[in-house]
Structure formats: structure tokens, C-alpha cells
mmCIF file of the N, C-alpha and C atoms, coordinates in Angstrom:
data_MODEL
# 
_entry.id   MODEL 
# 
loop_
_atom_site.group_PDB 
_atom_site.id 
_atom_site.type_symbol 
_atom_site.label_atom_id 
_atom_site.label_alt_id 
_atom_site.label_comp_id 
_atom_site.label_asym_id 
_atom_site.label_entity_id 
_atom_site.label_seq_id 
_atom_site.pdbx_PDB_ins_code 
_atom_site.Cartn_x 
_atom_site.Cartn_y 
_atom_site.Cartn_z 
_atom_site.occupancy 
_atom_site.B_iso_or_equiv 
_atom_site.pdbx_formal_charge 
_atom_site.auth_seq_id 
_atom_site.auth_comp_id 
_atom_site.auth_asym_id 
_atom_site.auth_atom_id 
_atom_site.pdbx_PDB_model_num 
ATOM 1   N N  . MET A 1 1  ? -41.284 81.247 -26.066 1.00 0.00 ? 1  MET A N  1 
ATOM 2   C CA . MET A 1 1  ? -40.626 80.249 -25.953 1.00 0.00 ? 1  MET A CA 1 
ATOM 3   C C  . MET A 1 1  ? -39.893 79.026 -27.147 1.00 0.00 ? 1  MET A C  1 
ATOM 4   N N  . GLU A 1 2  ? -38.792 79.421 -27.075 1.00 0.00 ? 2  GLU A N  1 
ATOM 5   C CA . GLU A 1 2  ? -37.979 78.704 -28.395 1.00 0.00 ? 2  GLU A CA 1 
ATOM 6   C C  . GLU A 1 2  ? -37.295 77.382 -27.608 1.00 0.00 ? 2  GLU A C  1 
ATOM 7   N N  . ASN A 1 3  ? -37.922 76.189 -28.183 1.00 0.00 ? 3  ASN A N  1 
ATOM 8   C CA . ASN A 1 3  ? -37.530 74.790 -27.934 1.00 0.00 ? 3  ASN A CA 1 
ATOM 9   C C  . ASN A 1 3  ? -36.314 74.531 -29.044 1.00 0.00 ? 3  ASN A C  1 
ATOM 10  N N  . LYS A 1 4  ? -34.610 74.213 -28.346 1.00 0.00 ? 4  LYS A N  1 
ATOM 11  C CA . LYS A 1 4  ? -34.410 73.334 -29.551 1.00 0.00 ? 4  LYS A CA 1 
ATOM 12  C C  . LYS A 1 4  ? -33.556 72.556 -28.749 1.00 0.00 ? 4  LYS A C  1 
ATOM 13  N N  . ILE A 1 5  ? -33.260 71.026 -29.391 1.00 0.00 ? 5  ILE A N  1 
ATOM 14  C CA . ILE A 1 5  ? -33.050 70.173 -29.477 1.00 0.00 ? 5  ILE A CA 1 
ATOM 15  C C  . ILE A 1 5  ? -31.251 70.156 -29.499 1.00 0.00 ? 5  ILE A C  1 
ATOM 16  N N  . ARG A 1 6  ? -30.801 69.608 -28.640 1.00 0.00 ? 6  ARG A N  1 
ATOM 17  C CA . ARG A 1 6  ? -29.586 69.876 -28.059 1.00 0.00 ? 6  ARG A CA 1 
ATOM 18  C C  . ARG A 1 6  ? -28.685 68.343 -27.959 1.00 0.00 ? 6  ARG A C  1 
ATOM 19  N N  . LYS A 1 7  ? -27.236 68.158 -28.067 1.00 0.00 ? 7  LYS A N  1 
ATOM 20  C CA . LYS A 1 7  ? -27.085 66.364 -27.923 1.00 0.00 ? 7  LYS A CA 1 
ATOM 21  C C  . LYS A 1 7  ? -25.547 67.066 -27.197 1.00 0.00 ? 7  LYS A C  1 
ATOM 22  N N  . LYS A 1 8  ? -25.268 66.232 -26.540 1.00 0.00 ? 8  LYS A N  1 
ATOM 23  C CA . LYS A 1 8  ? -24.305 65.961 -25.828 1.00 0.00 ? 8  LYS A CA 1 
ATOM 24  C C  . LYS A 1 8  ? -23.448 64.888 -25.528 1.00 0.00 ? 8  LYS A C  1 
ATOM 25  N N  . ILE A 1 9  ? -22.406 64.121 -25.188 1.00 0.00 ? 9  ILE A N  1 
ATOM 26  C CA . ILE A 1 9  ? -22.168 63.103 -24.440 1.00 0.00 ? 9  ILE A CA 1 
ATOM 27  C C  . ILE A 1 9  ? -21.937 62.908 -23.411 1.00 0.00 ? 9  ILE A C  1 
ATOM 28  N N  . GLU A 1 10 ? -21.896 62.263 -22.484 1.00 0.00 ? 10 GLU A N  1 
ATOM 29  C CA . GLU A 1 10 ? -22.046 61.970 -21.118 1.00 0.00 ? 10 GLU A CA 1 
ATOM 30  C C  . GLU A 1 10 ? -21.346 61.364 -20.605 1.00 0.00 ? 10 GLU A C  1 
ATOM 31  N N  . LEU A 1 11 ? -19.954 62.206 -19.596 1.00 0.00 ? 11 LEU A N  1 
ATOM 32  C CA . LEU A 1 11 ? -18.674 60.798 -19.761 1.00 0.00 ? 11 LEU A CA 1 
ATOM 33  C C  . LEU A 1 11 ? -18.246 61.244 -18.004 1.00 0.00 ? 11 LEU A C  1 
ATOM 34  N N  . SER A 1 12 ? -17.846 60.489 -17.555 1.00 0.00 ? 12 SER A N  1 
ATOM 35  C CA . SER A 1 12 ? -17.460 60.984 -15.750 1.00 0.00 ? 12 SER A CA 1 
ATOM 36  C C  . SER A 1 12 ? -16.146 61.871 -15.837 1.00 0.00 ? 12 SER A C  1 
ATOM 37  N N  . ALA A 1 13 ? -16.108 62.044 -15.237 1.00 0.00 ? 13 ALA A N  1 
ATOM 38  C CA . ALA A 1 13 ? -14.951 62.800 -14.281 1.00 0.00 ? 13 ALA A CA 1 
ATOM 39  C C  . ALA A 1 13 ? -13.258 62.231 -14.728 1.00 0.00 ? 13 ALA A C  1 
ATOM 40  N N  . SER A 1 14 ? -13.192 61.143 -14.232 1.00 0.00 ? 14 SER A N  1 
ATOM 41  C CA . SER A 1 14 ? -12.277 60.369 -14.462 1.00 0.00 ? 14 SER A CA 1 
ATOM 42  C C  . SER A 1 14 ? -11.812 60.027 -16.533 1.00 0.00 ? 14 SER A C  1 
ATOM 43  N N  . GLY A 1 15 ? -12.673 59.995 -16.905 1.00 0.00 ? 15 GLY A N  1 
ATOM 44  C CA . GLY A 1 15 ? -13.305 59.625 -18.577 1.00 0.00 ? 15 GLY A CA 1 
ATOM 45  C C  . GLY A 1 15 ? -12.807 61.228 -19.557 1.00 0.00 ? 15 GLY A C  1 
ATOM 46  N N  . LYS A 1 16 ? -13.005 62.025 -19.002 1.00 0.00 ? 16 LYS A N  1 
ATOM 47  C CA . LYS A 1 16 ? -12.839 63.346 -18.833 1.00 0.00 ? 16 LYS A CA 1 
ATOM 48  C C  . LYS A 1 16 ? -11.253 63.463 -19.338 1.00 0.00 ? 16 LYS A C  1 
ATOM 49  N N  . GLU A 1 17 ? -10.857 63.308 -17.608 1.00 0.00 ? 17 GLU A N  1 
ATOM 50  C CA . GLU A 1 17 ? -9.314  62.975 -18.000 1.00 0.00 ? 17 GLU A CA 1 
ATOM 51  C C  . GLU A 1 17 ? -8.430  62.409 -18.882 1.00 0.00 ? 17 GLU A C  1 
ATOM 52  N N  . LYS A 1 18 ? -8.739  61.431 -18.836 1.00 0.00 ? 18 LYS A N  1 
ATOM 53  C CA . LYS A 1 18 ? -8.377  60.417 -19.296 1.00 0.00 ? 18 LYS A CA 1 
ATOM 54  C C  . LYS A 1 18 ? -8.349  60.685 -21.022 1.00 0.00 ? 18 LYS A C  1 
ATOM 55  N N  . LEU A 1 19 ? -9.684  61.341 -21.299 1.00 0.00 ? 19 LEU A N  1 
ATOM 56  C CA . LEU A 1 19 ? -8.714  62.304 -22.971 1.00 0.00 ? 19 LEU A CA 1 
ATOM 57  C C  . LEU A 1 19 ? -8.368  62.935 -22.932 1.00 0.00 ? 19 LEU A C  1 
ATOM 58  N N  . ALA A 1 20 ? -8.750  64.235 -21.880 1.00 0.00 ? 20 ALA A N  1 
ATOM 59  C CA . ALA A 1 20 ? -7.282  65.618 -22.081 1.00 0.00 ? 20 ALA A CA 1 
ATOM 60  C C  . ALA A 1 20 ? -6.170  64.756 -22.456 1.00 0.00 ? 20 ALA A C  1 
ATOM 61  N N  . ARG A 1 21 ? -5.628  63.557 -21.320 1.00 0.00 ? 21 ARG A N  1 
ATOM 62  C CA . ARG A 1 21 ? -4.205  63.046 -21.556 1.00 0.00 ? 21 ARG A CA 1 
ATOM 63  C C  . ARG A 1 21 ? -3.877  62.799 -23.018 1.00 0.00 ? 21 ARG A C  1 
ATOM 64  N N  . MET A 1 22 ? -5.173  61.668 -23.408 1.00 0.00 ? 22 MET A N  1 
ATOM 65  C CA . MET A 1 22 ? -4.496  61.160 -24.795 1.00 0.00 ? 22 MET A CA 1 
ATOM 66  C C  . MET A 1 22 ? -4.791  62.154 -25.588 1.00 0.00 ? 22 MET A C  1 
ATOM 67  N N  . PHE A 1 23 ? -5.403  63.060 -25.919 1.00 0.00 ? 23 PHE A N  1 
ATOM 68  C CA . PHE A 1 23 ? -5.579  64.591 -26.779 1.00 0.00 ? 23 PHE A CA 1 
ATOM 69  C C  . PHE A 1 23 ? -4.154  65.111 -26.639 1.00 0.00 ? 23 PHE A C  1 
ATOM 70  N N  . ASN A 1 24 ? -4.225  65.161 -25.541 1.00 0.00 ? 24 ASN A N  1 
ATOM 71  C CA . ASN A 1 24 ? -3.138  66.322 -25.113 1.00 0.00 ? 24 ASN A CA 1 
ATOM 72  C C  . ASN A 1 24 ? -3.801  67.851 -25.256 1.00 0.00 ? 24 ASN A C  1 
ATOM 73  N N  . VAL A 1 25 ? -5.072  67.938 -24.828 1.00 0.00 ? 25 VAL A N  1 
ATOM 74  C CA . VAL A 1 25 ? -5.475  69.270 -24.728 1.00 0.00 ? 25 VAL A CA 1 
ATOM 75  C C  . VAL A 1 25 ? -6.220  69.097 -23.059 1.00 0.00 ? 25 VAL A C  1 
ATOM 76  N N  . THR A 1 26 ? -6.792  70.189 -23.219 1.00 0.00 ? 26 THR A N  1 
ATOM 77  C CA . THR A 1 26 ? -7.254  70.421 -21.293 1.00 0.00 ? 26 THR A CA 1 
ATOM 78  C C  . THR A 1 26 ? -8.400  70.058 -20.818 1.00 0.00 ? 26 THR A C  1 
ATOM 79  N N  . HIS A 1 27 ? -8.949  70.098 -20.171 1.00 0.00 ? 27 HIS A N  1 
ATOM 80  C CA . HIS A 1 27 ? -10.522 69.206 -19.996 1.00 0.00 ? 27 HIS A CA 1 
ATOM 81  C C  . HIS A 1 27 ? -11.113 70.011 -20.136 1.00 0.00 ? 27 HIS A C  1 
ATOM 82  N N  . ARG A 1 28 ? -11.212 71.786 -20.275 1.00 0.00 ? 28 ARG A N  1 
ATOM 83  C CA . ARG A 1 28 ? -12.555 72.327 -20.300 1.00 0.00 ? 28 ARG A CA 1 
ATOM 84  C C  . ARG A 1 28 ? -12.413 71.927 -22.200 1.00 0.00 ? 28 ARG A C  1 
ATOM 85  N N  . SER A 1 29 ? -11.024 71.845 -23.280 1.00 0.00 ? 29 SER A N  1 
ATOM 86  C CA . SER A 1 29 ? -11.576 71.535 -24.759 1.00 0.00 ? 29 SER A CA 1 
ATOM 87  C C  . SER A 1 29 ? -12.031 70.028 -24.584 1.00 0.00 ? 29 SER A C  1 
ATOM 88  N N  . VAL A 1 30 ? -12.144 69.295 -23.884 1.00 0.00 ? 30 VAL A N  1 
ATOM 89  C CA . VAL A 1 30 ? -13.143 67.936 -23.858 1.00 0.00 ? 30 VAL A CA 1 
ATOM 90  C C  . VAL A 1 30 ? -14.854 68.805 -23.471 1.00 0.00 ? 30 VAL A C  1 
ATOM 91  N N  . CYS A 1 31 ? -14.676 69.364 -22.289 1.00 0.00 ? 31 CYS A N  1 
ATOM 92  C CA . CYS A 1 31 ? -15.447 69.581 -22.436 1.00 0.00 ? 31 CYS A CA 1 
ATOM 93  C C  . CYS A 1 31 ? -16.804 70.376 -22.991 1.00 0.00 ? 31 CYS A C  1 
ATOM 94  N N  . TYR A 1 32 ? -15.768 70.879 -23.890 1.00 0.00 ? 32 TYR A N  1 
ATOM 95  C CA . TYR A 1 32 ? -16.211 71.971 -25.190 1.00 0.00 ? 32 TYR A CA 1 
ATOM 96  C C  . TYR A 1 32 ? -16.766 70.911 -26.221 1.00 0.00 ? 32 TYR A C  1 
ATOM 97  N N  . ALA A 1 33 ? -15.605 70.138 -26.693 1.00 0.00 ? 33 ALA A N  1 
ATOM 98  C CA . ALA A 1 33 ? -16.104 69.167 -27.611 1.00 0.00 ? 33 ALA A CA 1 
ATOM 99  C C  . ALA A 1 33 ? -17.378 67.858 -27.161 1.00 0.00 ? 33 ALA A C  1 
ATOM 100 N N  . LEU A 1 34 ? -17.039 67.244 -26.116 1.00 0.00 ? 34 LEU A N  1 
ATOM 101 C CA . LEU A 1 34 ? -18.127 66.380 -25.370 1.00 0.00 ? 34 LEU A CA 1 
ATOM 102 C C  . LEU A 1 34 ? -19.838 67.399 -25.675 1.00 0.00 ? 34 LEU A C  1 
ATOM 103 N N  . ASP A 1 35 ? -20.052 68.845 -25.277 1.00 0.00 ? 35 ASP A N  1 
ATOM 104 C CA . ASP A 1 35 ? -21.251 69.488 -25.184 1.00 0.00 ? 35 ASP A CA 1 
ATOM 105 C C  . ASP A 1 35 ? -21.489 70.181 -27.197 1.00 0.00 ? 35 ASP A C  1 
ATOM 106 N N  . PHE A 1 36 ? -20.300 69.598 -28.071 1.00 0.00 ? 36 PHE A N  1 
ATOM 107 C CA . PHE A 1 36 ? -20.965 69.549 -29.315 1.00 0.00 ? 36 PHE A CA 1 
ATOM 108 C C  . PHE A 1 36 ? -20.940 71.554 -28.963 1.00 0.00 ? 36 PHE A C  1 
ATOM 109 N N  . LYS A 1 37 ? -19.871 72.184 -28.443 1.00 0.00 ? 37 LYS A N  1 
ATOM 110 C CA . LYS A 1 37 ? -19.574 73.698 -28.931 1.00 0.00 ? 37 LYS A CA 1 
ATOM 111 C C  . LYS A 1 37 ? -18.139 74.092 -29.645 1.00 0.00 ? 37 LYS A C  1 
ATOM 112 N N  . ARG A 1 38 ? -17.628 72.787 -29.892 1.00 0.00 ? 38 ARG A N  1 
ATOM 113 C CA . ARG A 1 38 ? -17.194 73.235 -30.478 1.00 0.00 ? 38 ARG A CA 1 
ATOM 114 C C  . ARG A 1 38 ? -17.102 71.821 -31.751 1.00 0.00 ? 38 ARG A C  1 
ATOM 115 N N  . ASN A 1 39 ? -16.570 71.769 -33.001 1.00 0.00 ? 39 ASN A N  1 
ATOM 116 C CA . ASN A 1 39 ? -16.777 70.667 -34.244 1.00 0.00 ? 39 ASN A CA 1 
ATOM 117 C C  . ASN A 1 39 ? -16.077 71.018 -35.326 1.00 0.00 ? 39 ASN A C  1 
ATOM 118 N N  . SER A 1 40 ? -14.832 70.777 -34.689 1.00 0.00 ? 40 SER A N  1 
ATOM 119 C CA . SER A 1 40 ? -13.649 70.322 -35.726 1.00 0.00 ? 40 SER A CA 1 
ATOM 120 C C  . SER A 1 40 ? -13.315 69.084 -35.373 1.00 0.00 ? 40 SER A C  1 
ATOM 121 N N  . VAL A 1 41 ? -12.305 68.736 -36.138 1.00 0.00 ? 41 VAL A N  1 
ATOM 122 C CA . VAL A 1 41 ? -11.964 67.811 -36.561 1.00 0.00 ? 41 VAL A CA 1 
ATOM 123 C C  . VAL A 1 41 ? -12.230 66.614 -35.512 1.00 0.00 ? 41 VAL A C  1 
ATOM 124 N N  . GLN A 1 42 ? -10.476 66.939 -34.318 1.00 0.00 ? 42 GLN A N  1 
ATOM 125 C CA . GLN A 1 42 ? -10.337 67.204 -33.088 1.00 0.00 ? 42 GLN A CA 1 
ATOM 126 C C  . GLN A 1 42 ? -11.439 66.826 -32.091 1.00 0.00 ? 42 GLN A C  1 
ATOM 127 N N  . ALA A 1 43 ? -12.233 67.742 -32.110 1.00 0.00 ? 43 ALA A N  1 
ATOM 128 C CA . ALA A 1 43 ? -13.570 67.579 -31.510 1.00 0.00 ? 43 ALA A CA 1 
ATOM 129 C C  . ALA A 1 43 ? -14.304 65.909 -31.682 1.00 0.00 ? 43 ALA A C  1 
ATOM 130 N N  . ALA A 1 44 ? -14.357 66.081 -33.223 1.00 0.00 ? 44 ALA A N  1 
ATOM 131 C CA . ALA A 1 44 ? -15.546 65.231 -33.404 1.00 0.00 ? 44 ALA A CA 1 
ATOM 132 C C  . ALA A 1 44 ? -14.239 63.588 -32.981 1.00 0.00 ? 44 ALA A C  1 
ATOM 133 N N  . LYS A 1 45 ? -13.468 63.957 -33.520 1.00 0.00 ? 45 LYS A N  1 
ATOM 134 C CA . LYS A 1 45 ? -12.395 62.878 -32.888 1.00 0.00 ? 45 LYS A CA 1 
ATOM 135 C C  . LYS A 1 45 ? -12.059 61.944 -31.398 1.00 0.00 ? 45 LYS A C  1 
ATOM 136 N N  . ILE A 1 46 ? -12.473 63.145 -30.687 1.00 0.00 ? 46 ILE A N  1 
ATOM 137 C CA . ILE A 1 46 ? -12.791 63.316 -28.868 1.00 0.00 ? 46 ILE A CA 1 
ATOM 138 C C  . ILE A 1 46 ? -14.058 62.953 -28.894 1.00 0.00 ? 46 ILE A C  1 
ATOM 139 N N  . ARG A 1 47 ? -15.390 63.413 -29.128 1.00 0.00 ? 47 ARG A N  1 
ATOM 140 C CA . ARG A 1 47 ? -16.639 62.398 -29.164 1.00 0.00 ? 47 ARG A CA 1 
ATOM 141 C C  . ARG A 1 47 ? -16.204 60.944 -29.854 1.00 0.00 ? 47 ARG A C  1 
ATOM 142 N N  . GLU A 1 48 ? -16.021 60.404 -31.034 1.00 0.00 ? 48 GLU A N  1 
ATOM 143 C CA . GLU A 1 48 ? -15.620 59.177 -31.429 1.00 0.00 ? 48 GLU A CA 1 
ATOM 144 C C  . GLU A 1 48 ? -15.486 58.623 -29.715 1.00 0.00 ? 48 GLU A C  1 
ATOM 145 N N  . ALA A 1 49 ? -14.396 58.659 -29.223 1.00 0.00 ? 49 ALA A N  1 
ATOM 146 C CA . ALA A 1 49 ? -13.204 57.823 -28.563 1.00 0.00 ? 49 ALA A CA 1 
ATOM 147 C C  . ALA A 1 49 ? -13.832 58.253 -26.661 1.00 0.00 ? 49 ALA A C  1 
ATOM 148 N N  . ALA A 1 50 ? -14.365 59.289 -26.621 1.00 0.00 ? 50 ALA A N  1 
ATOM 149 C CA . ALA A 1 50 ? -15.655 59.435 -25.556 1.00 0.00 ? 50 ALA A CA 1 
ATOM 150 C C  . ALA A 1 50 ? -16.694 58.134 -25.615 1.00 0.00 ? 50 ALA A C  1 
ATOM 151 N N  . LEU A 1 51 ? -16.901 57.795 -26.681 1.00 0.00 ? 51 LEU A N  1 
ATOM 152 C CA . LEU A 1 51 ? -18.246 56.609 -26.787 1.00 0.00 ? 51 LEU A CA 1 
ATOM 153 C C  . LEU A 1 51 ? -17.249 55.807 -26.747 1.00 0.00 ? 51 LEU A C  1 
ATOM 154 N N  . ILE A 1 52 ? -16.643 55.391 -27.518 1.00 0.00 ? 52 ILE A N  1 
ATOM 155 C CA . ILE A 1 52 ? -16.050 53.853 -27.299 1.00 0.00 ? 52 ILE A CA 1 
ATOM 156 C C  . ILE A 1 52 ? -15.473 53.769 -26.165 1.00 0.00 ? 52 ILE A C  1 
ATOM 157 N N  . ASN A 1 53 ? -15.546 54.763 -24.919 1.00 0.00 ? 53 ASN A N  1 
ATOM 158 C CA . ASN A 1 53 ? -14.954 54.230 -23.937 1.00 0.00 ? 53 ASN A CA 1 
ATOM 159 C C  . ASN A 1 53 ? -15.931 55.047 -22.936 1.00 0.00 ? 53 ASN A C  1 
ATOM 160 N N  . GLY A 1 54 ? -16.956 54.609 -23.119 1.00 0.00 ? 54 GLY A N  1 
ATOM 161 C CA . GLY A 1 54 ? -18.052 54.672 -21.772 1.00 0.00 ? 54 GLY A CA 1 
ATOM 162 C C  . GLY A 1 54 ? -19.004 55.521 -22.128 1.00 0.00 ? 54 GLY A C  1 
ATOM 163 N N  . GLY A 1 55 ? -18.623 56.441 -23.023 1.00 0.00 ? 55 GLY A N  1 
ATOM 164 C CA . GLY A 1 55 ? -19.974 57.747 -23.052 1.00 0.00 ? 55 GLY A CA 1 
ATOM 165 C C  . GLY A 1 55 ? -21.452 57.385 -23.249 1.00 0.00 ? 55 GLY A C  1 
ATOM 166 N N  . LYS A 1 56 ? -22.242 58.173 -22.788 1.00 0.00 ? 56 LYS A N  1 
ATOM 167 C CA . LYS A 1 56 ? -23.504 57.899 -23.588 1.00 0.00 ? 56 LYS A CA 1 
ATOM 168 C C  . LYS A 1 56 ? -24.043 59.143 -24.459 1.00 0.00 ? 56 LYS A C  1 
ATOM 169 N N  . SER A 1 57 ? -24.736 58.961 -25.260 1.00 0.00 ? 57 SER A N  1 
ATOM 170 C CA . SER A 1 57 ? -24.748 60.210 -26.142 1.00 0.00 ? 57 SER A CA 1 
ATOM 171 C C  . SER A 1 57 ? -26.450 60.323 -25.995 1.00 0.00 ? 57 SER A C  1 
ATOM 172 N N  . VAL A 1 58 ? -26.628 62.047 -24.902 1.00 0.00 ? 58 VAL A N  1 
ATOM 173 C CA . VAL A 1 58 ? -27.626 61.657 -24.661 1.00 0.00 ? 58 VAL A CA 1 
ATOM 174 C C  . VAL A 1 58 ? -28.288 63.148 -25.613 1.00 0.00 ? 58 VAL A C  1 
ATOM 175 N N  . SER A 1 59 ? -29.824 63.568 -25.982 1.00 0.00 ? 59 SER A N  1 
ATOM 176 C CA . SER A 1 59 ? -30.467 64.875 -25.834 1.00 0.00 ? 59 SER A CA 1 
ATOM 177 C C  . SER A 1 59 ? -31.259 65.187 -25.417 1.00 0.00 ? 59 SER A C  1 
ATOM 178 N N  . TYR A 1 60 ? -31.357 66.582 -25.375 1.00 0.00 ? 60 TYR A N  1 
ATOM 179 C CA . TYR A 1 60 ? -32.257 67.394 -24.299 1.00 0.00 ? 60 TYR A CA 1 
ATOM 180 C C  . TYR A 1 60 ? -32.694 68.279 -24.808 1.00 0.00 ? 60 TYR A C  1 
ATOM 181 N N  . THR A 1 61 ? -33.970 68.827 -24.827 1.00 0.00 ? 61 THR A N  1 
ATOM 182 C CA . THR A 1 61 ? -34.787 70.459 -25.261 1.00 0.00 ? 61 THR A CA 1 
ATOM 183 C C  . THR A 1 61 ? -33.961 70.887 -24.076 1.00 0.00 ? 61 THR A C  1 
ATOM 184 N N  . HIS A 1 62 ? -33.288 72.227 -24.768 1.00 0.00 ? 62 HIS A N  1 
ATOM 185 C CA . HIS A 1 62 ? -33.038 73.725 -23.956 1.00 0.00 ? 62 HIS A CA 1 
ATOM 186 C C  . HIS A 1 62 ? -34.286 75.078 -24.560 1.00 0.00 ? 62 HIS A C  1 
ATOM 187 N N  . LEU A 1 63 ? -35.114 75.051 -22.885 1.00 0.00 ? 63 LEU A N  1 
ATOM 188 C CA . LEU A 1 63 ? -36.175 75.698 -23.327 1.00 0.00 ? 63 LEU A CA 1 
ATOM 189 C C  . LEU A 1 63 ? -35.275 77.428 -23.381 1.00 0.00 ? 63 LEU A C  1 
ATOM 190 N N  . ARG A 1 64 ? -35.743 78.482 -24.390 1.00 0.00 ? 64 ARG A N  1 
ATOM 191 C CA . ARG A 1 64 ? -35.332 79.686 -23.961 1.00 0.00 ? 64 ARG A CA 1 
ATOM 192 C C  . ARG A 1 64 ? -36.365 81.023 -24.502 1.00 0.00 ? 64 ARG A C  1 
ATOM 193 N N  . ALA A 1 65 ? -36.110 81.836 -23.402 1.00 0.00 ? 65 ALA A N  1 
ATOM 194 C CA . ALA A 1 65 ? -37.859 82.468 -23.864 1.00 0.00 ? 65 ALA A CA 1 
ATOM 195 C C  . ALA A 1 65 ? -36.520 83.390 -25.778 1.00 0.00 ? 65 ALA A C  1 
ATOM 196 N N  . HIS A 1 66 ? -37.734 83.704 -25.883 1.00 0.00 ? 66 HIS A N  1 
ATOM 197 C CA . HIS A 1 66 ? -37.822 84.187 -27.634 1.00 0.00 ? 66 HIS A CA 1 
ATOM 198 C C  . HIS A 1 66 ? -37.777 86.085 -27.284 1.00 0.00 ? 66 HIS A C  1 
ATOM 199 N N  . GLU A 1 67 ? -36.784 86.696 -27.657 1.00 0.00 ? 67 GLU A N  1 
ATOM 200 C CA . GLU A 1 67 ? -36.682 87.638 -27.271 1.00 0.00 ? 67 GLU A CA 1 
ATOM 201 C C  . GLU A 1 67 ? -37.131 88.634 -29.202 1.00 0.00 ? 67 GLU A C  1 
# 
């Protein structure tokens, strides 16, 4: 198995909705930004705003079977 350390920002559902309205994007776009699945300038701004508004940065290990 292959271990990968991943990052994400945890934020409440209401916090995600607030960011979606603030940046005029969909809830899904906010989720992708907070899960580091997108790395655009706007995604970076969303992550920064999430941390300012009570989000917590966490790291976790993703176990993946080696193929």
C-alpha cells in the first residue's frame, strides 16, 4: 500500500455556504477548494477566507492499494 499525506480545511456547512455566497460560486466549488482538489487563484482565496472564518487546517494519511 502507498501512503499519501493529504491536506484539507474543515469548515461547518454554514461556513461553506457563506463562502459560496461571498465568492459567488457553488457549494461544490468551495468543497473542492477546501479539499485541495482545485489549485486556482480563486481556490487559494477561498481557503484563506475559510481559515479566517474559523476553518481548521488538517492533514491525514490516505491509504491506497498499490496497483
